[in-house]
N, C-alpha and C positions, 0 to 999 in steps of 0.2 A: 309328431307334436313339438313345437317350438315354445320354449319358457322364458320368461324374462324376470329377473330379481327385482324385487321390491326393495325399496328403501329400508325396510325393517328386517331385512333377510330372508322373508319367505319369497316362494317362486309362485308365478301366476302363468297358465297356458296363454300362448299368444292370441287364441282365439277361442272365443266363449259361445254359448248358444242363448240366446235372448229370448225371452217369453212374452215380452211387452205386448198386450191387447190378444193374446192366445187365450180363449176361455177357459175357466176353471170346469172341473166335475167331468174330466176325461180329455178334452182336446190337447191341454197343457201336458197331462200324463204321458199321452201317447206320443205327443213330439218330443219329450225330453227322454223318454225310453227310445225313442228312435235315434234322438242324437247320441245318447250313450252308445247305443250298440253300433253307431258308424264310427264311433271313437272321439267324440267330445269329451273332455275332462275338465268343463269348465259351463257351469249354469249361472245364467244372471236372472234373478227375479226381484221382487219388491213387495213390500206390503201393500202399496197402492195397486199392483197387478193383480191383487185378490186371487192368487194363484199359488201361493206358496204351499199349501197343502199337497197340491198334485206334484209339484217339484220334489218335496221331501219324498212322497211314496215313491215316485220314479225312481229316485235314486236310491232309495233303501230296496226297492224290487229289482234293480238292475243287477244284483249279485257282484257288482264291483265294490271291492274295498272302499270303506268311507275315506280315507287316508288319500285315494287316488282321484277323487271328485273335489273339484274346488268349486265351492258353493257361494254365492254372492246374494246378498239381500240389502235391502235399504230401508231406512226410518224415514218415516213421514212426518211433516211438520205438525200434524195433529200430536205427536207424541215428543216435541221437542222439549218441552217444559222440564225441569229438573224432576219435578214431581212425578213426571209421566215416561220419561224416558226409560227407565229400567223396566217398567211394565212392558212398553213397546217392544224393547229388545226381547224379553222373555217370550212375548207373544209370537215373533217371528219364530223364535227355536221351537216353541210348541206346534206352531203350523208346520213347520218342516219336519218336526219330530227328530230333530238332531241335536247332539250334546254342543255343538259349536258351529258356527258359520267360519268360512274360511276368509270372508270380506263382508264388512257391513259399511254401507255408506249414508251420509245425511242426504237424502234423495233431492231436496231443494234448499236453497240458501235464503231462507225467509223464516222468520219468527226467531226465538231465542237458540239461535246455532249455537252460541258459546256454551249454554247449557246441555245442549245435546251431544256436543262433542265431548264435554267432560264425561257423558254417562258413557259414550263410547270407549273412551279412555279407561274408563273403570272396569267396562265389560271385558275390555282387552286384557287387562292385569288380572282378571278373574278366569281367563281362559275361555270365557264364552264367544270370543271373537279373536281370529288370527291376526288379521290386519284390518285398519280402519282407514277410511276414506271419505271423498265428498263428492258432489255431482252438481253439474250445472253452474259452476263457478266460473265466472269471466275473471279476468285480471283485476280489474276493479273490486268485484265482489271478494276475490281471493285476499286481495291487500287489506280489505276492510276487517276480514275475520281471522286469517290464520295467524298473523302474528300473535293474536293473542292465546293462540293454541300450546300446549304444553309438547303434544306429541304431533308432528309433521304429517299430515296426510301421505298415505302410500301412493294413492290415486286420485285423480279427477276425471270423472265420467261425464263427456260432453259430447254434444254433436260434433261429428267429424267426419270428414271425406275429403275427396280429391277437390271440390268445389269450394270447400271450406275446411282448411287445414290447419287453422288454429295456431298460427305463427306465433303471435304475440304471445299466446298461452303456453307455448312450448318454450320459448324464452325465458319465460318466468319460472317454469317448473322444471326443466332440464337439470338447471345447476342444483335443485335439491332433490334430485332424484325420484321426482314424482312422475308415474307413469300416466298418460293419458288413455283411458278406455274410450272407443267410439261407438256412441249410438248413432244410428243411420249412415253406417259404414259405405253401404251401397248408393247413400244419396236418394234413400227413400224411393229407389227405383225410378231415377233420374234417366229419361231415355236419351237425353241429350249427352249426358255424361257417358254412359255405357255406349253410346255410339260414337263417340268422338276418336279419332283416329289415334290418338295417344293411348286408347284402351283397345281398339279393334286391331290394331297392328300386333302388338305382342301378343293377343290372343291368338290370332292366327299363327305366329311363328311358334309359340310353345303348346299349341293343341289345346288351350283352355278357352273358356268363356269369359266375357268381360266383366262378371262378378268376380272370378276367381283372379283376374288381374289387379281389380281395385284392392280386393283383400290383400292380396301379396304384396302390392304398393304399400299398403299400410302398415304391415307387420315388419317390412324392410325398414320403414321409417320409425320404428321402435315402439308403434302402438299397438295396442291391446284392440281386437275387433271382436264385434257382438251380432252378428247376422241372426236373423229370424227368418223361420218358415216352417211351415206346417207340411210341406210336400216331403217325401220321404227323398226322392230324386235330387232336390234343391239341398236338402240338409245334408245330403253326402256330398254334393258338389262344391260347396261353400266351405268344406273342409280340406279339399284336395288342392291346397294352396303350397304346398311342401314339395321339396325335392326339384325344384327350379329358382333361380333367380333372377330378376329383373336387371339389366344392365344399368350403368350410370345414366346413360343417355336416355334409357326408356324412364328412369325415376325423374330425371330433369324434365322430360317431357309432360310427365303427369304432374309435377310441381306447378307447372305452367298454367294448369288449369284452375288454380287457385282464385276465386273472386273475392275471398275474405267475408263473405255473407252465407248466413244460414238461415234456416226456416224458425228458429226460436231464439228470442232475445231475453235471456234472464234478467236482463235489467229493466224491463218493460214493467211499468208499475202495473198495468193490466193483468200481467200474467201473475203478479206478487198476490194480489185480492183473489184471483180465480183460485190459485192453488192453496193459499191459506185456508179457503172456503171449504174445500174438498176433505170429505171424511172417510177414513178406511175402516173404522169400526165406531159402534156405538158409543 
């Protein structure tokens, strides 16, 4: 396993196991157990995924010491108001059955973001959260909110893969030591991406599959990757990205695949209304 150092001094595994859209009450529990058994030490969930309880149970049942498993969750806008955020944070801890989370993010950059961030800062000071960060912030949204924060986020989790490499965002965040975490790191199974010679060539050379080359590229670029699968073989193969390195020429060829376009635009006002209307609890 490779680790990156966060700007708060904590370390984060370069690859994590994502559980978005894996059902609760069994499937998430089994998938997380399989991931931990395969060697993952970083699990990424969220209040809005509705499967925090399964994640926490799997972490506890794995037999792996708590301090060796990096657990991330995310606060939902429903709980961003100052009066609600502390309870939202505690609800996540209770759902997970853990005394602390290693990283908590603001899941969406809408609503009273500043109030929610202040609550994360306070929970971090109290030891309930080790590191704090944001998600889905474009450069414009980042510049709207983050200058008001006392603590600089440790990470920004956004859509990021070889066809959408977030160059402008990285130029903004790199000087601040803020890491980007990639959701959709494999381009949501983009067949055109996975079949591109810039990917298939190195795959044949190193005896890897296309997904492993994409993930290796992202890690070499200093990005945290969060692949998801419920298939044990795929869970294991997504982790098998260490022990080799892409050459500078191979990195440059994959960099050239960037279109600058993703599938989700956080600045789209229709997304704002839709996500603010979604509730994660009564």
